[in-house]
C-alpha positions as CSV (number, residue, x, y, z in Angstrom):
1,M,73.8,106.3,106.9
2,S,76.3,103.6,107.7
3,T,75.3,99.9,107.9
4,D,77.5,97.7,110.0
5,I,78.4,94.7,107.8
6,Q,80.3,91.4,108.1
7,I,83.1,91.5,105.6
8,Q,84.7,88.3,104.3
9,H,88.1,88.2,102.6
10,R,88.3,85.6,99.8
11,P,91.9,85.7,98.8
12,E,91.4,82.7,96.4
13,I,89.4,85.0,94.1
14,G,90.9,88.4,95.1
15,R,87.8,89.8,96.8
16,F,86.5,91.4,99.9
17,E,82.8,90.8,100.1
18,A,79.7,91.2,102.2
19,I,76.2,89.9,101.8
20,V,73.7,92.6,102.8
21,D,70.0,92.0,102.6
22,G,70.8,88.9,100.5
23,L,72.8,90.9,97.9
24,R,76.5,90.6,97.3
25,C,78.7,93.7,97.6
26,E,82.4,93.4,96.6
27,A,85.8,95.0,96.3
28,D,88.0,93.1,93.9
29,Y,91.7,93.1,93.6
30,Q,94.7,91.4,91.9
31,L,98.1,91.1,93.3
32,D,101.1,92.1,91.1
33,G,104.2,91.3,93.2
34,T,104.0,93.7,96.2
35,T,101.2,95.8,94.6
36,M,97.5,95.3,95.2
37,L,95.6,96.4,92.1
38,M,92.1,97.5,93.2
39,T,90.1,96.7,90.1
40,H,86.4,97.0,91.0
41,T,84.0,98.0,93.7
42,G,80.4,97.0,93.4
43,V,77.3,97.6,95.5
44,P,73.8,96.9,94.1
45,R,71.8,100.0,93.4
46,E,69.3,99.3,96.1
47,L,72.0,99.3,98.8
48,E,73.8,102.5,97.6
49,G,74.3,105.3,100.1
50,R,74.7,103.1,103.1
51,G,78.5,103.3,103.3
52,I,79.0,99.7,102.3
53,A,81.6,100.3,99.5
54,A,83.6,102.5,101.9
55,Q,83.7,99.7,104.5
56,L,84.8,97.2,101.9
57,V,87.6,99.4,100.6
58,K,88.7,100.3,104.2
59,A,89.0,96.5,105.0
60,A,91.0,95.9,101.8
61,L,93.3,98.8,102.4
62,A,93.8,97.7,106.0
63,W,94.7,94.2,104.8
64,A,97.1,95.7,102.2
65,R,98.8,97.7,105.0
66,E,99.1,94.5,107.2
67,Q,100.7,92.7,104.3
68,G,103.2,95.5,103.5
69,L,101.6,96.0,100.0
70,R,101.3,99.2,97.9
71,V,97.9,99.9,96.4
72,R,97.2,101.0,92.8
73,P,93.6,102.2,92.7
74,L,92.4,101.2,89.1
75,C,88.8,101.5,90.3
76,S,87.6,105.1,90.3
77,Y,85.8,104.6,93.6
78,V,88.9,103.4,95.4
79,D,90.9,106.3,93.9
80,A,88.4,108.8,95.2
81,Y,88.2,107.1,98.6
82,M,92.0,107.2,98.9
83,R,92.1,110.9,98.0
84,R,89.4,111.7,100.6
85,H,90.9,109.6,103.3
86,T,94.5,110.8,103.5
87,E,95.5,108.2,106.1
88,W,95.8,105.8,103.2
89,Q,98.0,107.9,101.0
90,D,101.2,106.2,102.1
91,L,99.9,103.0,100.4
92,R,99.5,104.5,97.0
93,A,101.6,102.9,94.4
């Protein structure tokens, strides 16, 4: 089940986030030159299974592509997402 969410990019703290049912969901990153280090993806337990983490990661990867960045998935969720969705493989650092 996928929930359509409003994603906000907060570059000042290196985060893509969404507030869903009053709870914060996040995909955190750090920039290292032209590489985006995806460090953490978090969705509260009560919101799991709704496709929120996937939407956050997709938004982050799309931004990385627009910026001409490579992506190093340090977060296991991001790593698995990139392996499942081969359209993002060209970004892998």
